[in-house]
DRENTI-841578 format. One record per residue (C-alpha): x, y, z; residue in three letters. Coordinates in steps of 0.5 Angstrom, whole numbers, plus 500, padded with zeros to 3 digits. Layout:
% DRENTI-841578
XYZAla ...
***
This chain:
% DRENTI-841578
351250220Met 357245219Ser 357239214Ser 355232216Asn 362230217Ser 364236222Gly 369239217Arg 368245212Gly 372246207Leu 380247207Gln 381255208Pro 387259205Asn 389254200Val 389259194Leu 393266193Gly 390272188Thr 394270183Phe 392263183Asp 384266184Thr 386270177Ile 387264173Val 381260176Met 377266173Ala 380266166Val 380259166Ala 373259168Gly 370264162Ser 374259158Ala 377264152Pro 379259146Ala 373254148Tyr 367259148Ser 370262141Leu 371256138Ala 364253141Ala 360259140Thr 363264135Thr 359260129Ala 352261133Val 353269135Leu 355270128Ala 349266126Gly 345270131Ala 348277129Val 352277123Gly 358282123Leu 356285129Ala 359279134Ser 364284137Pro 358289138Ala 355284142Ala 361282146Leu 363289148Leu 355291149Tyr 355285154Cys 361286157Ala 359293160Ile 353290164Pro 357283166Met 362288169Phe 356290173Gly 355284175Ile 362283177Val 362288181Leu 356286185Ala 360279186Phe 366282189Ser 361287194Arg 357281196Leu 363277197Gly 366282202Arg 360281207Ile 359274206Asp 364269204Val 360262203Asn 361257197Ala 354257195Gly 355265193Ala 349267190Ser 345261193Tyr 347265199Ser 347272198Trp 340272195Val 337268200Gly 339273205Arg 337279201Thr 331278197Leu 328271200His 330264200Pro 326261195Phe 330266190Leu 336264193Gly 335257192Phe 332258185Leu 339262184Ser 343256186Gly 339251182Trp 340256176Ala 347255178Leu 347247178Val 343245173Val 347250168Ser 353247170Ala 350240169Thr 348242163Ile 355244161Phe 359237164Met 355235156Val 356242152Ala 363242154Gly 365235154Ser 363234147Leu 367239144Pro 373237148Ala 372229145Gly 371233138Ala 377237139Met 382231141Thr 379226135Leu 381232131Ala 388232133Leu 388225130Phe 383225124Asp 379232123Pro 374226120Gly 372223127Leu 370230130Ala 364229127Asp 362223130Asn 357224136Thr 358218139Gly 366217139Leu 366224141Ala 362223147Thr 366217149Ala 372221148Val 369227152Gly 367222158Ala 374221159Cys 377227159Trp 371229164Phe 373223169Leu 380226169Val 377232171Met 373229176Leu 379226179Leu 382232179Val 377236183Val 376230188Leu 383231189Gly 383238193Gly 383245191Ala 392245191Arg 391240185Leu 386243182Thr 390249181Val 397246179Arg 393243174Ala 389249171Gln 396253171Leu 398249166Leu 393248161Met 391255163Ser 398257161Gly 399253155Val 392255152Glu 393263153Leu 400263150Ala 398260144Leu 392265144Leu 397271144Val 401267138Leu 396267134Phe 393274135Leu 400277133Leu 400272127Ala 393275125Ala 396282125Leu 401280120Leu 396276116His 395279108Lys 389276106Gly 382279108Ser 374277107Ala 371283109His 375290111Ala 376292118Phe 369297120Asp 368301126Trp 361300125Ser 362292127Trp 362295134Leu 356299133Gly 348297133Phe 347297126Gly 348290124His 343288129Phe 336286127Asp 332291132Gly 332289139Ala 330282139Ser 336281135Gly 340285139Phe 337281146Ala 339274142Ser 346276141Gly 347278148Ala 344272151Leu 349268147Ile 355273149Ala 353272156Ala 355265155Phe 362267153Tyr 363271159Tyr 360265164Trp 364262169Gly 369268172Trp 364267178Asp 368260180Val 372265185Thr 367266189Ser 365259189Asn 372258192Leu 372264197Ser 372258203Glu 378256200Glu 381262198Thr 386267203Arg 384274204Asn 378272200Ser 373278202Arg 378282197Arg 381277193Thr 375273190Ala 372280187Gly 379282185Leu 380276181Ala 374276177Ala 375283175Leu 382281172Val 380275169Gly 373278166Val 378284163Gly 382279160Val 378275157Val 374280154Phe 380283151Leu 381276147Leu 374276146Phe 374282142Glu 381281138Ala 379274136Phe 371275134Thr 374282130Ile 380277127Ala 374272125Val 371277121Asn 376280117Ile 379273116Ile 374268115Leu 367269111Ser 361267113Ser 361261109Glu 367258113Gln 365261120Ile 358256119Gln 362250116Ser 367251121Gly 361250127Ser 364248133Gly 371249131Asn 372256128Val 379257131Leu 381251128Gly 378254121Val 382261123Leu 388257125Gly 388254118Asp 388260115Glu 393265118Ile 398259119Trp 396253114Pro 398246116Gly 400247123Val 396253125Gly 390249125Gly 392244130Lys 395248134Leu 389252136Leu 385245136Val 390244142Val 388251145Ala 381250144Val 382242148Met 386245153Leu 381251155Ser 375246154Thr 378241159Val 380247164Ala 373250164Thr 370243165Leu 375243171Glu 372250174Thr 365249172Thr 365242176Leu 368246182Ile 362251181Gln 356245181Val 360241187Thr 361247192Arg 353250190Ser 351243192Leu 356242198Phe 353249201Ala 346247199Met 347240202Gly 350244208Arg 343248209Asp 340242208Arg 336245202Thr 338239199Leu 340231202Pro 345233208Pro 350228205Ser 352232199Leu 355237205Gly 359232207Thr 367233206Val 373228205His 377227211Pro 383227207Arg 382231201Trp 377237204Asn 372236198Thr 366235198Pro 366228195Trp 359226195Val 357232191Ala 363230186Ile 360223186Ala 353225185Val 355230179Val 360225176Gly 354220176Ala 348224173Val 353227168Ala 355220166Leu 347219164Ala 347225160Met 353223156Phe 349217154Ala 343221153Ala 347225148Ala 349220143Thr 341220141Ala 340227141Leu 343229134Gly 350233131Ser 355235136Val 353242133Gly 345242134Gln 347240142Ile 351245142Leu 347250140Ser 341248144Asp 345248150Ala 349254149Val 341258149Ser 339253155Ala 344255160Ile 345263158Ser 337263160Leu 339259167Gln 346264167Ile 341271166Ala 337269172Val 342268177Tyr 347274174Tyr 341278175Gly 339276182Leu 345278185Ala 346284182Gly 339286186Ile 342283192Ala 348287192Ala 344293191Val 339291198Val 345289202Ala 349296201Tyr 343300200Arg 344304206Lys 351306204Met 349307197Leu 348315198Leu 355316202Thr 359316196Ser 359318188Val 363311188Ala 358307193Asn 353309188Phe 355308182Leu 360302183Leu 355299188Gly 348301186Gly 347303179Leu 352299175Trp 350292179Pro 342294178Leu 343296171Leu 347290170Gly 341286172Ala 336290169Ala 340287163Phe 341281164Met 333279165Phe 331284160Trp 336279155Thr 332273158Phe 325275157Phe 326278150Ala 330272147Ala 325267149Leu 322269143Gly 328267139Glu 330261142Leu 328254139Ser 323250143Ser 328245145Ala 333251149Ala 327254152Ile 324247155Ala 332246157Ile 333253160Gly 326253163Leu 324246165Gly 331246168Gly 329252173Leu 321249174Val 324242177Ala 328246182Gly 321247186Leu 320240188Val 326240192Pro 325247194Met 318246197Leu 320239200Trp 326242204Tyr 322248206Trp 316244209Arg 322240213Arg 324247216Gly 331248213Ser 334253217Ala 335256210Tyr 329259210Tyr 329263216Arg 335267214Pro 339272219Ala 338279213Lys 345281209Leu 346288212Asp 353291209Ala 353296215Val 352291220Arg 357285216Ala 362290216Ile 362292223Glu 363285225Val 368283220Glu 373288223Gln 376284229Pro 377279225Tyr 381282219Ala 387278218Gly 383272217Ser 381269211Ala 374268211Ser 372272216Gly 372267221Arg 376268228Pro 378260227Asp 381261220Ala 386266222Ala 389260226Arg 390256220Asp 397255216Ala 397259210Leu 398256203Ala 403260198Thr 401261191Asp 404257185Phe 
***
């Protein structure tokens, strides 16, 4: 179904390298480490590397699920479309809604550190001023909103600059950490085992926080309608991106365990990387890693804006939300109504955030709430991949392992962490996480009763989809018209 304007998103804008950069930026390595390390260490202590390791294994199963689903259904809504066409349209809508709500909450959770890091560059004492950090973060958010409005090509150019500097600084400090003399703890292989977890519930709470670290790589799927040869590129970029951030996460959490005491980690709160930088390179190191975190935060604001606006675009196009959300700007080929709505909602949340307490407390509750919603839509996508490929699972060992067992284990892990962590989270985190999901029932039932065609889907079947795809193998999106569009080059 086409958008109200009769136009779609611009195909063939992004190449393979561009999309890999977007996947890495989506997971925001520096931001995730800075904002979440204290939360993770508070939950599992020295087992932070283990939590990230054991979450990465099922997470790769979800990446495989997204990759395989993206081969047979190119849609800016990603899991919203896939789950709706394989499991049930109600579950598909809630899957898309979970992404929309989690990404919208992240506008505040991500912008606050961006503001705090910017202030810390000038005066570290200002970083704890919630009102000022919110105001500066809102300015960064508006800048990224305008970049995303300007189109996918401008978005990628900005992303290459920000993520390039961020990754260069992170690698520089990893090398410096290897040469660092002092240590709070001697390295211990038990940090990668199960011994430091406080039972199954402790492991679940750690895994749920670790899921937030990785979240964001799936922006490649939301960009699929704008990516060249996206049936292959989106999934490949996600696999490479998660592999890169996994290595960075493991290396830095081990470095934090070795170099920083638990008191330093907790006092660092949302700026653990700054504390680590000062320990490694006194005076200059803290500021350089603050720059890395700031760039990472702004970069992931951009990818999150892409995810939420492309999801809203797909939902508006299908008339499961107001159809105007599916309107594309005639010049920039971006869903400008969805972008304007997200901007307005986020700015209202910024105003509310100033009354919610400290930056650290807002971050802690937001990370937990977002993680619950991530577990829902990742888990549903894992099951959807198995259902879509069910007729092919026994045709080869690779299909069984990569298309069936691994995605299914990934989905089971996501749902297990969801339910196991409910008993560990604060009432505020649960209220935000579950309340946001329940709120989606209102528009879902409203547009279902109005007869949206989304609720009468053509079932997604891998065998049939692959047969249909063959005549248009040279097309970026698998559609016959897309092959005629001009190709863009990588930047």
